[in-house]
BATI-598237 format. One record per atom (N, C-alpha, C): residue in one letter; z, y, x. Coordinates in steps of 0.001 Angstrom, whole numbers, plus 500000, padded with zeros to 6 digits. Example, Ala and Ser with C-alpha at 12.3 -4.5 7.8 and 13.67 -1.06 7.14 Angstrom:
REM residues 2
A507800494310513190;A507800495500512300;A507800496700513200;S507080497750512850;S507140498940513670;S507870500030512900;
REM end
This chain:
REM residues 395
X494326299949443150;X495575300146443836;X496664299642442684;X497572298940442749;X498520298575441912;X499406299631441984;X499863300204440491;X500522301236440183;X502102300583440202;X503200301070440733;X504427300557440572;X505118301623439579;X506128300713438884;X506941301386438000;X507714302849438395;X507904303544437760;X508330304950438244;X509462304894438566;X510686304021438114;X511949303567438521;X511722303047439915;X510899302175440097;X510807301596441282;X510680302636442663;X509969303821442351;X509586304589443078;X510621305549443451;X511480305730442246;X512672306696442281;X513744305774443347;X514068304708443072;X514958303591443833;X514556303884445290;X513347303747445575;X512817303353447146;X512648304755447534;X512819305831447021;X512268307135447730;X513097307599448704;X512585307984449850;X513107308400451084;X513604307195451919;X513027305989451675;X513465305021452498;X512125304482453084;X511970303919454200;X510703303658455157;X510588302216454768;X509772302272453680;X509425300849453173;X507905300676453795;X507816299202454056;X506705298530454505;X506453297413453481;X505114297301453499;X504724296356452273;X503711295362452542;X503386294186452176;X502068293290452093;X501817292593451134;X501030292345450782;X500469291525449740;X501089289901449522;X501626289781448546;X502556288415448280;X501987287667447027;X501573286630447135;X501262285817445944;X502205285274445161;X501850285429443603;X502834284996442754;X503071283364443013;X502265282743443322;X501971281288443718;X501651280939445109;X502341280885446173;X501808280774447506;X501141279469447567;X501203278489446970;X500609277274447063;X498989277452446672;X498825278446445767;X497449278556445354;X496851279919446161;X495889279898447073;X495132281041447740;X494495282137446828;X494389281466445320;X493561282293444492;X494609282954443552;X495632282797443996;X497039283371443013;X497093284853442825;X497297285580442018;X497380287041441758;X498370287320443057;X498289288551443404;X499379289002444434;X499989290221443672;X501223290726444534;X501801292062444224;X502297292477445620;X502704293840445573;X502895294242446817;X504444294043447034;X504515293053448158;X505891292585448317;X506671293825449590;X507541294240449130;X508033295607450000;X509522295201450705;X509866295850451732;X511056295546452482;X511430297042453265;X512492297078453756;X512689298356454451;X512874298067455940;X512052298687456768;X511985298751458205;X512807299827458861;X514287299409459503;X515055300512460226;X514692300034461580;X514390300991462421;X514010301000463960;X514984301648464626;X515611301068465462;X516729301732466073;X516254302107467676;X515270301314467896;X514731301724469409;X514315300579470140;X513480300691471297;X513157299192471939;X514123298709472549;X513905297505472845;X515126296723473673;X516227296164472581;X516382296861471509;X517578296298470585;X517000295200469894;X517805294440469551;X517529293059468740;X517062293458467383;X516268292373466943;X515621292348465519;X516491291606464680;X517105291849463189;X517526291076462394;X516960291017461327;X516376290140460698;X515957289808459324;X517291289324458273;X517443290306457453;X518452289947456499;X518225289513455286;X518878288365454727;X518723287968453344;X519885288006452659;X520085288934451716;X521268288788450849;X521438287438449977;X522720287645449212;X523180286628448587;X522526286970447021;X523360286064446148;X522822286174444719;X522933285000444043;X521692284278443480;X520574284776444050;X520255286243443103;X519190287105443897;X519217288173443166;X519727289480443692;X520594289330444612;X521070290552445421;X520174291273446229;X520311292665446400;X519327293322447183;X519678294055448369;X519223294683449398;X519845295244450537;X519124296594450837;X517748296560450256;X517223297789450661;X517837299141450273;X517998299852451290;X518502301162450744;X520166301090451133;X520549299756451570;X522237299817451659;X522479300073453290;X523726300151453399;X524094299813455157;X523807298399455518;X523348298287456548;X522908296702456929;X524602296084457178;X524842294833457003;X525733294291457368;X526057293706458791;X525844294779459567;X525882294423461054;X525637295686461691;X525457295741463285;X525662297112463806;X524237297839463611;X524310299127463319;X523316299934462833;X522790300389464408;X522994299948465445;X522113300079466531;X521228299063466617;X521193298026465997;X520088297113465750;X518912297420465151;X517670296834465348;X516459297011464407;X516738296040463155;X516520296370461960;X516717295727460813;X515531295583460037;X515168294454459404;X514250294414457980;X515263293852457149;X515612295077456113;X516173294597454941;X515336294144453561;X515662293053452973;X514890292705451856;X515576292791450658;X514652292660449521;X515080292702448172;X514055291513447890;X514572290441446813;X513758289201446542;X512667289921445427;X511808289179445228;X510858289510444254;X511571289521442964;X511086290523441970;X511492291295440771;X512980291730440753;X513548292365441988;X514874292850442324;X514192294112442968;X515280295127442927;X515483296206443600;X513716296913443972;X513595297080445035;X512193297746445431;X511031296728445186;X511314295423444981;X510429294562444284;X510214294244442816;X510887294905441906;X510960294960440447;X509543295307439926;X508542294459440274;X507219294699439840;X507296293563438478;X506452294412437616;X506354293586436383;X505093292370436490;X505279291405435640;X504349290329435833;X504372289111436581;X505696289060437477;X505818288147438125;X506269286941437342;X505412285769437353;X506174284466436326;X507514283939436611;X508263283793435766;X509365282978436013;X509337281864436855;X508457280905436566;X508301279828437249;X507828280035438851;X507715281301439398;X507324281225440766;X508640281971441335;X509636281788440645;X511059282358441222;X511863281326442033;X511292280737443127;X511827279585443933;X512505280285445223;X513626279660445842;X513943279830447294;X512810279915447960;X511880279027448031;X510795278801448934;X509707279963448742;X509628280293447493;X508576281596447495;X509343283032448211;X510530283011447972;X511312284091448484;X511149284182449954;X511279283120450848;X511229282964451954;X509795283038452536;X508804282810451602;X507409282937452066;X507136284428451905;X507669285328450941;X507786286684451013;X508051287283452293;X508941286912452696;X509614287555454032;X509021287166454972;X508513285944455183;X507518285615456433;X506401286373456480;X505826286611455267;X504575287741455160;X504963289008455429;X506227289571455738;X506370290832456331;X506644290757457595;X507428289640458116;X507312289503459447;X506065289258460164;X505037288875459576;X503683288807460332;X503013290199460085;X503293290626458840;X502500291976459072;X502777292936459679;X504213292884460010;X505044294008460947;X505026293777462342;X504420292214462629;X504369291775463971;X505647291947464711;X506844291714463972;X508048291679464651;X508300290784465567;X508851291375466898;X508758290579468226;X509279289141468161;X508946288250468856;X509568286914468770;X510826287045469379;X511746286211468936;X513122286281469379;X514062286951468325;X513657287087467006;X514498288161466010;X515536286864465571;X516203287545465043;X517528286719464328;X517685286893462921;X517287285682462299;X517351285739460557;X518709285329460291;X519235286357459373;X520704286282459032;X520780286281457467;X521407285003457126;X521490284802455654;X522733284834455071;X523346285572454263;X524797285531453591;X524811284775452221;X525531283798452001;X525921283274450758;X524473282458450291;X523959282858449058;X522786282249448707;X521750282456449843;X521758283530450432;X520726284090451540;X520663283081452516;X521506281986452933;X521373281104453918;X520437280032453363;X520112279919451944;X519286279070451669;X517855279562452119;X517693280767451811;X516469281314452304;X515985281502453550;X517053281750454628;X517164281946455806;X516770280323456461;X517193279538455785;X517134278138456516;X515552277618456282;X514879278001455002;X513600277878454879;X512718278673455625;X513217279909455751;X512378281061456411;X512290280436457703;X513418280069458341;X513225279539459894;X512283278433460120;X512446277510458968;X511520276353459061;X510150276727458966;X509625277771458063;X508464277890457877;X508030278601458847;X508709279497459509;X508363280268460705;X507971279459461953;X508839278582462021;X508757277647463266;X507479276844463102;X506961276634462011;X505743275475461763;X504648276527461767;X504807277853461524;X503483278568461192;X502941279158462715;X501744278678463093;X501223278931464462;X500746280419464456;X500777281118463469;X500392282626463409;X501662283511463413;X502646282861463020;X504072283814462869;X504951283812464140;X505326285312464404;X506406285302465560;X507617284362465407;X508363283786466345;X509119282632466087;X510653283343466106;X511437283010465530;X512872283495465547;X513392282923466851;X514548283742467180;X515320283189468666;X516621282579467965;X516773282847466805;X518185282029466375;X518283282487464853;X519380281619464151;X519624281786462469;X521300281901462648;X521238282915461914;X522945282943461453;X523277282758460074;X524194282084459900;X524419281626458348;X525971281861458054;X526142282864457097;X527578283082456858;X527830282786455273;X528634281924455082;X528943281383453814;X528010280380453269;X528008279118454004;X526451278694453885;X526530277280452613;X525433277546452104;X524725276419451386;X524004275240451779;X524785274356452055;X524163273182452776;X523216272336451828;X523727272255450565;X522911271154449485;X523388271912448294;X522795271418447095;X523141271513445496;X524519271352445436;X525351272139445143;X526902271955444967;X527232271036443966;X528150270304444499;X528705269036443443;X529860269687442536;X530425270725443246;X531818271226442701;X531442271634441176;X530436272372440829;X530448272895439569;X529915271850438464;X529400270740438978;X529134269490438429;X530528268955437712;X531350268758438711;X532532267865438849;X533794268629438138;X533823270182438151;X535069270736438048;X535706270442436520;X534868270275435560;X535367270172434015;X535899268847433617;X536827268315433230;X537078267063433108;X536213266435431830;X535798267550430989;X534913266937429623;X533385267212430041;X532938267888431105;X531826267986431215;X530999269553431116;X532012269890430107;X531399271309429386;X532426272280429398;X533773272014429536;X534918273262429354;X536085272534430172;X536972273652430558;X538191272959431170;X538605274088432045;X539683273588432736;X540055274345433890;X539136274340435140;X538742275349435578;X537833275436436825;X538624274992438221;X538648273930438655;X539798273171439641;X539483274307440886;X538484274646441706;X538791275309442942;X539172276738442717;X538742277537441520;X539459278935441425;X540642278708441103;X541027277456440250;X542524277545439753;X543447277443440817;X543245276542441837;X543997276091443064;X544201277220443691;X543332278045443922;X543395279467444862;X544210280246444040;X544097280416442808;X544984281390441690;X546251280894441965;X546839279576441928;X547927279102441867;X548622279571443313;X547910279321444209;X548310279800445583;X548520281310445860;X547973282054444995;X547981283373445330;X548898284393444441;X549321283486443362;X549562284115442065;X551172284694442653;X551886284083443638;X552984284744443819;X553241286016444667;X551953286344445153;X551535287609445990;X551302288857445157;X551431288732443852;X551189289594442819;X552201290174442178;X552670291410441988;X553813291824441568;X554030291529440237;X555158291263439581;X555396290423438543;X555052291620437338;X554970292818437429;X554531293863436395;X553203293688436253;X552401293372437328;X550889293397437339;X550554292041436771;X551121290970436811;X551034289767436293;X551403289718434639;X552303290381434178;X552590290548432915;X551496291394432302;X551105292292432971;X549818292823432171;X548442292186432036;X548263291673433479;X547102290839433425;X546983289562432226;X548283289087432089;X548301287819431553;X548507288448429836;X548799289535429531;X548914290038428223;X547286290052427496;X548192290012425905;X546726289664424887;X547233291067424195;X546007291932423865;X544760292105424379;X544691292087425897;X543833291785426866;X543849292008428000;X543821293644428484;X544244293967429708;X544172295148430305;X543035295931430302;X542972297356430284;X541982298300430499;X540561297976429721;X541250297432428362;X540156297416427512;X538842296119427719;X539260295456428638;X538268294161428663;X538766293242427824;X537492292130427581;X538076291188426869;X538544289724427847;X539084288793427136;X539656287459427967;X538281287230428847;X537095287077428325;X535846286755429175;X535550287534430217;X535690288898430148;X535506289763431470;X536551289559432359;X537756289540431635;X538882289543432648;X538654288137433598;X538296286986432961;X538102285857433687;X536671285783434444;X535492286394434265;X534530286488435023;X534804287438436268;X535685288380436275;X535929289287437367;X537016288407438416;X538049287663437945;X538578286760438577;X537868285642439355;X537137285113438484;X536402284001439158;X535418284614440092;X534870285558439960;X533804286342441026;X534723286767442369;X536061286893442478;X536549287671443522;X537331286506444021;X538010285492443641;X538850284810444111;X538608283986445278;X536963283504445619;X536761283002446596;X536843283895448261;X537384285135448112;X537346286079449105;X538570285795450133;X539658285166449614;X540795284910450551;X541556286222450966;X542015285781452197;X543090286792452477;X542231287575453774;X542688289060453610;X542174289927454921;X543210290270455592;X542910290580456955;X543856291539457781;X544018292540457269;X545123293441457402;X545322294651456890;X545930294953455434;X544870294271454519;X545197294628453212;X545710293198452544;X545915292077453009;X546428291087452755;X545387290105451480;X545772289732450991;X544960288816449589;X544066289681448998;X542684289672449140;X541942290437448434;X542372290388446957;X542221289280446211;X542600289318444721;X543855290161444502;X544945289730445299;X546407290310445181;X546053291805445150;X545374292177445988;X545210293633446230;X544412294477445260;X543645293779444283;X542999294463443345;X543916294380442034;X544380293098441579;X545255292943440563;X546605293923440526;X547013294118441792;X548459294969441876;X548126296244441562;X546965296726441457;X546498298026440866;X547177298289439554;X547243297100438622;X547691297172437598;X549082297861437357;X550054297814438297;X551254298156438457;X551662299360439357;X550260299976439538;X550205301166440234;X550161302757439589;X549481303424440308;X549469304834439498;X548335304942438828;X548190305902437770;X546901306033437008;X545536306118437830;X545817306823438925;X544462306717439909;X544068305177440270;X545209304282440507;X544933302739440771;X544536302273439928;X545116302341438686;X544610301514437623;X542889302082437167;X542673303456437596;X541336303781436971;X540474303339438147;X541278303147439554;X540015302484440253;X539774301129440164;X540714300551439769;X540471298827439353;X539456298954438062;X539851299695437022;X538820299894435965;X537322299801436317;X537466300906437482;X535936301264437810;X535177300161438447;X536272299324439252;X535798298131440123;X535022297208439357;X536003296758438253;X535610295751437231;X534509296241436558;X534261297342435934;X533108297684435101;X532028297575436244;X532018298058437203;X530867297974438311;X530432296530438314;X531337295562438718;X531005294025438720;X530216293544437536;X530888294213436399;X530237293468435259;X529353293913434751;X529038295481435315;X527717296114434723;X526473296002435839;X526748295207436735;X525712295085437993;X524366295126437393;X523195295733438226;X521889295431437789;X521713294091437296;X520907293810436285;X520579292365435890;X519859291645436951;X520343290482437390;X519815289681438093;X518765288592437503;X518484288801436460;X517822287936435660;X516193288169435708;X515562287176435407;X515685285594435394;X515764285039436634;X516005286014437887;X515891284939438781;X517185284190439226;X518298284850438829;X519348284263438929;X519602282805438228;X519211282813437095;X519260281503436208;X518175280570436702;X517055281099437000;X515837280262437572;X516359279314438836;X516949280209439875;X517419279594441026;X518852278762440918;X519636279393440301;X521178278873440165;X520960277554439442;X520107277329438254;X520212276276437428;X519282275299437839;X518270275442438416;X517312274565439154;X517425274160440438;X517917274790441288;X518187274450442512;X519913274426443048;X520631275380442625;X521983275269443302;X522921274361442686;X523081274404441423;X524303274012440501;X523737272946439383;X524460271905439006;X524218271246437744;X524584272049436777;X525625273033436852;X526157273723435772;X526622275075436316;X526665276028435506;X527165277188436006;X528221277772434704;X529548277775434987;X530424278356433844;X530265279539433262;X530418279671432260;X531081280867431429;X532484280849431419;X533117281935432078;X534541281808432198;X535309282554431467;X536538282340430927;X537680283165430625;X538918282779431222;X539918283620430996;X541151283539431709;X542376283891430620;X543146282602430609;X544042282474429249;X545277281399429819;X546382281920429583;X547582281329429958;X547732281089431211;X547158281920432139;X547475281955433647;X546416280759434203;X545368280663433331;X544350279586433909;X542735280253433943;X542156279621434861;X540919279968434953;X540074278830434235;X539358279109433047;X539065278019432142;X537410278370432128;X536577277027432242;X535288277328431921;X535071276913430424;X534092277738429401;X534305277557428153;X532740277159427740;X531797276830428780;X530356276597428471;X529718276708429650;X528348276131429342;X527597276009430726;X526408277087430502;X526303278297431339;X525284279015430886;X523683278522431371;X523721277347432099;X522497276678432359;X521983275781431205;X522758275452430350;X522316274483429339;X521383274779428330;X521230276265428017;X520092276649427504;X518883276872428167;X518909276913429127;X517713277184430159;X516734275985429983;X517184274896429904;X516269273641429914;X515495273423431201;X515888273891432281;X514934273537433363;X515060272295434102;X513772272154434701;X513712271028435542;X514636270900436575;X515324270244437075;X516269270377438449;X515199270168440015;X515406270819440829;X514849270545442056;X515945270805443080;X516882270125443090;X518108270302443895;X517819270866445234;X518621271773445710;X518497272385447079;X519079271408448082;X518383270909449332;X518882270111450289;X518621270522451507;X519172271215452413;X518916271928453780;X518399270908454533;X518484269631454590;X517934268855455589;X516623268615455363;X515680268926454513;X514414268813454018;X513784269908455156;X514668270990455426;X513688272137456273;X514327272189457591;X513414271238458614;X513746271165459749;X513895272537460556;X515041272456461511;X514982273893462189;X515169273436463671;X514563274107464461;X514848273722466207;X515463274705466792;X515615275943466186;X516179277155466828;X517434276851467036;X518724277686467670;X520054277726467390;X520410278381466250;X521258277513465374;X521941278076464126;X523361278321464520;X523983279444464176;X525323279872463994;X525947280114462794;X527017279262462518;X527565279068461078;X529064280001461254;X529235280844460112;X530674281322459852;X531198280953458309;X532129280205458524;X532749279620457120;X533965279869457187;X534948280455456284;X536127280639455771;X536882279298455147;X538053278831455569;X538550277892455011;X539082277839453627;X539237278784452890;X539526279255451542;X538335279308450765;X536960279371451133;X535817279734450647;X535530278741449590;X535800278649448172;X535393277784446922;X534234278398446212;X533299279132446977;X531881279319446447;X531087278564447143;X531171278710448650;X530081277838449379;X531266277142450450;X531813276159449831;X532966275330450550;X532575274917452017;X533473274589452599;X533443274117453952;X532553272928454375;X532934271972453163;X532356270594453036;X530814270896453210;X530203271712451969;X529002272313452165;X528312272594453228;X529239273465453796;X528652274156455284;X528494273090455856;X529554272106456280;X529403271163457101;X528260270083456842;X527868269783455862;X526518269189455411;X525601269597456213;X525257271217456299;X524235272127456743;X524081271560458293;X525270271841458762;X525729271569460276;X525284270269460706;X525457269427460173;X525303267813460665;X523952267308460140;X523238267864459152;X522035267883458751;X520842268343459667;X521320269065460790;X520209269878461912;X520866269282463069;X520816268244463380;X521306267721464786;X520184267975465709;X518882268655465374;X518021268780466440;X518117270298466947;X518859270874466545;X519139272303466831;X520428272468467402;X520583273214468412;X521653273673468953;X522750274438467896;X523750274033467886;X524571274456466731;X526026275148467004;X526320276358466629;X527801276605466733;X528446276896465445;X529634276427465336;X530413276344463915;X531308277390464190;X531879278559463448;X533073279422463788;X533695279018462517;X534904278623462311;X535610278171461246;X536821278871461224;X537049279951460272;X538071281107460446;X538958280542459383;X540278280461459837;X541727279817459004;X542419280854458537;X543658280700458303;X544559281766458270;X544299282418456961;X543806281558455797;X543488281799454490;X542054282725454174;X541350282748455228;X539998283326454927;X539048282472454280;X538031283570453292;X537323282996452360;X535831283154452496;X535440283595451584;X533939283799451446;X533410284886452463;X532478284557453407;X531935285779454253;X532936286319455282;X533595285436455982;X534440285619457090;X533909286575458019;X532625286693458404;X532456287668459419;X532158289165458894;X531915289045457745;X531682290461457016;X532973291223456669;X534150290031456259;X535167290477455711;X536454290602456619;X536726289294456984;X538129289317457822;X537871289772459293;X536792289621459621;X536535290113461233;X536188291560461379;X535302292170460217;X535415293540459719;X536673294077459701;X537610293682458815;X539021294207459087;X539857294112460240;X539568292973460981;X540165292989462144;X539850293916463343;X538522294467462985;X538170295512464207;X537308294847465300;X536893293363464995;X536183292796465868;X534683292268465563;X534269292893464437;X532873292289464059;X531844292836465201;X531744293958465496;X530863294579466587;X530989293722467694;X532033293222468344;X532107292508469500;X531590290974469256;X531853290464468222;X531160289151467675;X529856289394467528;X529291290456466885;X527884290507466780;X527194290293468265;X527976291145469017;X527301291238470522;X527041289572470968;X528228288732470511;X528067287552471089;X526996286580470525;X526706287016469187;X525745286483468286;X524430286626468785;X524112287907469123;X522629288216469757;X522729287922471261;X523597287226472071;X523719286854473220;X524021287780474409;X524544288897473825;X524898289877474915;X526179289468475723;X527066288840474828;X528241288413475436;X528529286761475101;X529847286292475540;X530051285156475099;X530520284977473366;X530197284299472369;X530398284348471202;X532014283855471046;X532394282488471878;X533423281898471704;X534606283052472213;X534299283674473468;X535380284595473910;X535421285647472745;X534413286277472112;X534456287373471325;X535124286986470166;X534989285862469531;X535881285452468348;X537386285265468852;X537467284750469725;X539069284723470478;X539586285877470527;X538840286840470901;X539516288370470625;X539911288889469419;X539610288159468384;X539679288998467236;X541091288882466429;X541992288156467022;X543306288097466709;X543363287350465302;X542492286466465108;X542465285618463900;X542603284301464203;X542894283375463229;X543067281952463440;X541537281571463126;X540915281093464407;X539573280445464291;X539116279785464839;X538449278625464838;X537746277777465746;X536407277603465722;X535873277486467185;X534221277651467434;X534210276394468068;X533069275791467406;X532510274354467807;X531406274266468197;X530850273928469288;X529657273821469495;X528912272310469604;X527748272497469142;X526903271166469077;X525414271063470187;X525421270899471230;X524248271074471810;X522739270477471155;
REM end
């Protein structure tokens, strides 16, 4: 019996964990295996099953609140090497999107999840979700999905990171800078003055300041709270409690559990030609280096059209999403003309993950989910959100 690290046992204590053997290399039937684990949350018979693939690469979901109705049945996943799957000895070369999808397919088969389940991918998880759907449809022994839900969609290896710097190695990062120019007037002058100060506020470096802004700029405008970045940066001009909350938020984001080596392996091989090291100076979001350069990995660029899907696909995309931009999502949509498709395009300043953010804050996420799983009409549910949103259907 393989012994799991003590930390892993602590992290997963008290959670309904299910597991199945997964191969280091799925293409090799004699490959070494490890116990791939997921969390199973049973809400009761008759409720939809949702298989959730978080973003990253390397983000986890086991032990967290599901990103949708708690009344549904959920399989929550952590990718190999992370969270409840932080098992030693898994080779870096095995960290691919296809391997992550095959791990989850093994759980679906081992748990005999009923046919008709929903595969739900967020951000990078849309890559794994697409591959998983294609594999499940082709596997004669696998229960078949009923539909695929993609939020913040990666259709193919992003061009933006390869083209955003004039010199190829440094310079202003165009998509984030354009968003920063758009929202800068929404930030209090006192907060801007402190944000732009040298040294940076709250004890952070210019690179840490830049990394935080770069990470949150794609999230756009929310109902109730307004622009997400402005709501955070304005805390610099707030009470000591506000400043403390912002400092804690930045520290938490910068000190998130390491997602290496999975982040580098997948980002640098599959998703982007370059991944910038970022600073913020003179009011500009600037790339000062390429974190993929030293990795020296062979590129295997992601392309969703390689993975055919026949089941219905539902897309949620925000107009201001600079991380998984609408053009990239559109590529996925038009590459899967064999599947019935519905594209929900949220305008009004919506950014990354509009189902989980704009629709959550507008109070309509629950009714939209009912439309997603087929209990009600999705277009009607979206129209009831009091948001600027368009719903396109392609049979």
